N, C-alpha and C positions, 0 to 999 in steps of 0.2 A: 577445857578450862575456860573458864569466863574472863576477858583481860581488860582491865580498868582502864582507860585516856584518862590522865588528869593535867592539867594546863598549870602552869606555876610560873610566876613572874620570876627570871633569872635573877634579877638584882633582889626582889623582897618576896623571897619563897614564902607561901603559906605553912606558916608551922603545925597547923593541923594536918594537912595534907602529907606535910615531911613527918609527921607525926604516925601518920599510918601506913607510908610506904617503908619508915625505918621496922615498924612491927611486922610487915610481912617478912622483911629479911630476917628479924631476929625468929622468925618461928619458920624458918627454913624455906620461904617461897622465894621466887625470883622477882626484881624490880628494874626496869632499863631505866636509865638516868642521862642526862646530859651531862659530858664533861666538857673541855675547852678543845679537844682533840674531835672525837666522833663519840657518838650514845655508845654508853656500856650496857653490859648485860651483870646486874649484881646480883651476889649472894652474899650469906654468911661464909667470910673464906675457912672459918676454922671447925666448919660443921661438914664433915664429909660428902652426905647425903644431902643435903641442899647444893654443893658443887656438881655433884655427879648431876641435879638435873641442869645445869648450864651447857653440860657437854650432849647432853639430850636434846635440849630446847633448840640447840644450834646444829646438831648434827657433826660435832667438833672430835676430830681423833683425842683420845684419852692420853695421849701422848705428850700432846701439845701444852704446856705449862701456860697459867694463868697468873695475871699482874692482880698483886693485892694493893689496893686502895686504902690510904690513910687520910684522915684531918688535920693530921699534926705530926710533924718529923717524931717525936717522942714513944710515937705507937710503934714506931720500928723496931724498939730494943727486945721488946720479947720474942720476935719473929724471926732475927737475923743478927750474925754476928757484925755488925759494922765496924770497921775501923776509923783511924782519924781520916783518914781520906775520903771514905763515904761518907762519915757525918759535915765533912768542909762542903760536899756535891750536896748533900741536902739542904744544907743553909744557903747556898748560893741559889739554887735553881728549882727549889722547893718553895710554893707550889708552882708546878708547871709541865713541859710534857718531857718530863726526864723521867726512866725507869732505871732502877739501878737493881742490878743482879745480885746477888752476895749469899754467901753460904747459910743454910737455912738453920734454924732452933727446930728441935721435936713441936712445938706446938703448932708447926704448920703440916697440915696433913697431906700425906704422898700424893692425893689425888689432887692437890688444890697445885702442887708444883711438878706435874707430871712425874711424879716418880723421880724426881731429881735429886741432888743433894743441894741445891741453890734455890731461891725463891728470888722473884721479882716484886719490887716493891716502887710505888709510885703515889705522889700526892698533888691532884689534880687543881687546877686553876679555874673553876669554877664553881659559883656561890653554891645552887643545888647539888652539886655532888659533895661539896665540902660538909655540908648541912647534913645530907643527908647519910653521910658516915660519922658525923659525930652524933647524931640521935639513934644510930643502931648500935653504936656502944662495940663495935666490933671493926675488925678489916673487912673490906667487901670486894671480894676476887669477881674480878669483871672485863672479860675479853669484848670485843666489837657485839652491838645488837643486832646480829644481823646471821641468816642462815649460813654455816659453814662454807667459806669459796667466794661466796657473794659479795659485793662491792659494799664497802663499811657505811653505816649509816649516820648521815649527816644532819639529820634533821628526825622527827618521832614519827611522821607519817613512813618514812622508809622503814623504822622500828614494825611499826602496825603490819606492812605489809609482807615483811618475811616471819613474825614472830607472834601474830594477833593467835590467840588460842592457846599458844605454848607458856605464856610467862602470867604473873599473876597481875601486875601494873606497868604501864609506859607512865613517868612524868616526861611531862612536852614542854618544851623550855625555849622551843625555837631553833633556828639552826646553830651550828657551833662554830666558832671562830676559827679555829686553826686547819681542820678537815683533813688530815692527815693522822696516823698513829704516834704516839710518844716515838722518842730516840731510846733505845735499849743499850745501856752500856754493862757491863760485866767488870765489876770490881772484886770478885771473889779471887782473883790472883795477885800478882806483881805487878803486872802489867794491865793497864783497863783495856777493854777488846769492846769495839762497835759492833754489836753484835745488828741492830737494825737501824739505821737511818731514819730520822721523822721530825717531830716538829721543835726539835731543840736540835740547832747547827751544831758540826762539827767543830768549826770553827770557832764557837763560844767555847766549848767546854775543852779544847784543845788549850785555848788560851787561858785559860783557867787551871787546868793540871801543870801546864808547862811541858808537857811532853804529847808526842802522836799516840791516838788511839791505835791501838791494834788492829790487823784484821784476825777474824776467828777462823779456826778450820774447822771439817765438818762438825766435829764431836764438841766442841764447844760452841757453836751456833746452835744446837739442841738446846740450850738455856733460855734462849728467847722464843718467847711468843711470837707466831705468825711468820717463822722462817722457813719451814719444812714443808709445807704444803703449799700449791696452788691456791693463791689469793686474790682477792678484789678484784674478781673478772666478772664483767657482764655476760650476758649469754652470746651475743654475737662474738665475731673476732676480733684483735685488736693487733694492728700492726704499730711500727715506731716510724716514724719519719725524723732523721737528722738532718736539718736544716743544711743547706747547702752541697747537698747529694739527691740523685734522683730518687723522686717516688716508685717503688715496686708495688703495683697492684694485680701483679701476674695476669694481664691481660683484662683485668674487671675495669669495670666504669667507674670514675670518681665520681658521678651523680650518684649513685648508690651505695656510697659509704658519707660517713658525719667525718668531721674533723676537729681536732681538740689543739690549742695550742695557743703560742703568744704570737708566730709570727703571720705574715699573710700566707695563705693556704697554698701548696704546690699544685693546686690543680682546683679545677672547680666542683667542689662536694655538693652534695646535698644539702648541705647545712654546717655549720662552721658555727664554734663556740669560741671567741678569742679572748683570752686574759689579757689585762694590765700590768701585771706583776707575777712571778714566780708564787707569790703567797695565795694571788687570787686562783693561780692556777691547781696550786694543791686543795685551795677552799673550795673548789668547785671540781675536782674529777672526779667523785665517788658521785656525786648527784649528776654530774655530764654522764658518766655510765652509764645511769639507771632512766636517763630521760633519753637517751639517743637506743638504748638497745631495744626497743620496742618498733621503731621506723625504718630500719636501715641496715644494709645488709654487713656492715662491719665497722668499725671506727679508724679513723689513722689518728695518732695522737704525736705530737711534738716532743721527741727528746729536748728536756730544758736544760739550762747550764747546771754545775755539778756544785758551785756553791752554795752556801746558805741551806734554804729547805729545797732545795732543788736536789740535794744527794737525796732526801727522802723521799721526792715524787719521782724522782730514777727508781727506786727500787718499787716504788707502789706500780707504775707503769710498766717496768720489767716483769713482774709476777702475771698483771692483769694480760700481758700481750701472748697470743696463741703460742703454746708451748715455750713460753719465755725467749723466743725468738726477736732477736731486733734487725728491723728491717732497714737496710740502708748501710750498716754496719759490716 
């Protein structure tokens, strides 16, 4: 397959290019496009054969549900059963990095929702994503536009490296703003559950709802994309360092390793990427993984504070760490 890569001004996207990309989606093809969180790999969410192409292109397990992306909140009505609470969340936080899991209607193909009775929906806060979905005239199923298990793409070059020859088109609008995927909240039952922390803070959601978000069990967590398999991992080892604890490298030389974090590194590493805020740490995490994996034996990453975007950052770091183990804990 020949992959076409086209540049688009993120604030003034060319309607001709958008129309061409929307036509690819309407005719069952795959288009990678930017959102505020990461780049997504999009197909017509209501076309089972098109959705199967997403799984094939990524090498993604077929029981891992996909998020349906919308350009307007009212597009949710034919897809899910949304009660008053869900509608209030849509009004308050869409567009934005919040995915809501709700009871699905039969209009959503089983393959799109990973065989579950629920569907995951969100409305991205990016002008290219919004315009593309609107022009396509259908909800767009879109996981991250990377090979399954790899660090998610925060720019179009990363998409190209992973998926060239597997997708029809890549829309290049530069780097994304948030850098980690959306927060996923299950509102299909009486108590809302935080299935996956991400770009929307837990504190903002709990403040709006007036109740704490519940912790999912193994069965309910299956309703969220990106929670059942090892994700976000570079090809080299990732170890987590908790500030204030000894660094544990099991006798290996820190000079052979790289460091990523907010604090002064706890040793003399071969290279250090330091960020000025938790938000910048999240924005640079996946790009940092990919930049460092080709030159170093492993990466030591600092365990960030839990509040705000730090909770989502912790989730991504934990999943990327070797065997999910946290060093120093």
